[in-house]
N, C-alpha and C positions, 0 to 999 in steps of 0.2 A: 436635954433630949426628951420630947414628948413621945410617949409609946403610941399615941394616936396619930400625931402629925409629923413626927420626925425632928431633926435638929432645929432649933430656933436660930435664925440668921439675923434677925433684926429686932431692935427696940424701937418703938414708934411713940414718940412724945408729941402731944398736942399742946401748942403754946399760944398765949395770947398776944405776944410780941416777939417777932423773930429775932430782932437785933439784941434784945436783952437775953433771949434764950441761947443764942450762938455766943454771946459774950460769956455766959456762965461756963459753957463747956470749954471755950478757948482759954479761960483763966485757969482751968484745972489741967491744961496741956492737951486737950483732945481737939483735933482739927486736921486740916483745914475743912471748911464746910463748902460744899458745892450747892448753890441755891438756884432754884427755878422759880421766879417770881410770877405770881398771878397766872399760874397754869389753869387751863380750863379743859375739863374732861367730861364726857357724857357718862352717865351711869344711873344706877337704881338706889333709891333710898327707901327701905322697906317696901320694895316692889313698884314704886312710882319713879318715873324717869324725870331726871333733872340734869342740868349742866352744872357741875361743881367747879368752884373757883378756890384755889388754894395755892399757898407758897410752901413747897417742901425744900428741905435742906438735908444733905447726906454727908456723913463722914464715917470713919471706922475707929474703933479702939480694939486692936488685935484682930481677931476673926469676927467680932460683933459689929454689925452696922448700927449706926445711930441716926434715926430720921427724926427730924423736927418738922411739924406741920403747922401752919397758921392758916385758919380758914378765912375766906372772904366771900363776898357776894351775898345774894339774897336767898339762894337755895338752902333748904335744911340739909344737915349732914350729921353724921356720928361725931364729927370733930366738934361742931357747935354744941351738940348735946353734952359732949364731955366737959366743955368749958362752962356750961351752965351749972353742972355739978361741981366742977373743980376749977373755979375761975383763974387760979394761979398756973394752971396747967400741970401736966405730969404724964406718966406712962399710960397710954391709951390702948396700945395693942403691941403684940409680938407678931413676928412674921415668920412663915416657913415656905419652902419651895413647894410647888405642886406642878406636876406635868400638865394637868388639865383641872383647874379649880372646880369646874362644874361636875366633873367626874367624882372628885373628893366629896363634894356636897351630897351627890346621889349615893355614894357608898355609906356615908354617915347615916342617911336616912334609912337606907336598907338594913343597917346594923341596929337601928332603934336608938341611935344616939341623939339626944335632945339639944340641938344646936339651931339657932335662928340665924338666917342671913340678913344682916342689917343694911349693908351697903355693898355695892360692886361696881367696877368700872368695865365698860364694854370694850371689846377688841377694837383697836384702832384700825384694823383692816376691814371693819364693819361686817364681820362674819356673825355677830351677835353672841360670840363666846365672851365669857367673863374672864377678863385677864387678871383682875384682883377681886377677891371676895372676902368680906369681913364677917366673921362668925362670932356670936356670943352665946354662952351657955344659957338655956332657958331656965334651968333650976338654980343656977348660981352665977348670975350675970356679974360682969366686972371687966377686967382686962380682956379685950377681944383678940382673936386670932386672925391674922391676915394670910390668906391663901395667895401666894404670888406666883404667877405663871412662869415656869422654868424656861425662860426665853434666851437664846443665845446673846441677843443684844444686851439684855439686862446683865447677864454673866459678865460680858466684856466691860460694860460701863462700870459696874460695881467693882470689877478688878482694877480698873484705872483709879477709881476713887480710893480704894484700899491701898494701892501702891503709893499714892499721894500722901495718905496718912502715915504709912509706914516709914516714909522718908521725909516727913515734914520737918523743917528747920524753924518753924514759928512764923515765917514770912507769909504774906497774903492769906490771912486766915479766912476771909470770905471771898469765894470765887464763883463766877457765873458758870452754871453747868453747861451752857451752850458751847463753851470752849471745848469741853470733852466731847460733846455730841458731834461737832464739826470734825474733830479728829477721828472719831469712831466711825462716822459715816462717809468720810472722804473717799471719793471714787466708786462708791456703791450705787449712787443714784437714788438711795432711799431717803425717806424723810422720817423725822421724829418729832411729833407734836410736843412743843414746849412753850413756856410762857414768855414773860418779858425779860427775864434774867438771862439774856443771850448776848 
């Protein structure tokens, strides 16, 4: 529990090779992983707009979500920055829920807390809100904090992934996340942008 941000709900690892990274976790009994390959998302990197390309994978160990991220494409990103410093990959961020990430950032500034917004993802509804914001300490940089919008769809999706992990029998350790998204959005008429892993 962070007294500033609240409970940590995710560990985010940036990796150079998704297959090798998932194999490591699977071999120690943690899985299955739901992978979204070559996802493209608009966002900001140190204030400049880019389209980021990445492959994320998700699973759970108990109540803790494990996310693996392999960056792709030409755009700069905090993930590529991390791999330059730590080529073998590792823990790049922890994540916490935030009702409105932008409001949390403004509150931190008002309190005089010295955090820098390093990267963010813009609301897929094009309202220009930031759905995900990464913060780093200015005075003591290191593992970043991701503010993740407390969205009902995320809650349901992550609940499905957690249930799969809690009941996993070791079969089908790598699964496309699109299967869950189709089930989640069935009959809603809604769409969820995701990559090739569908």
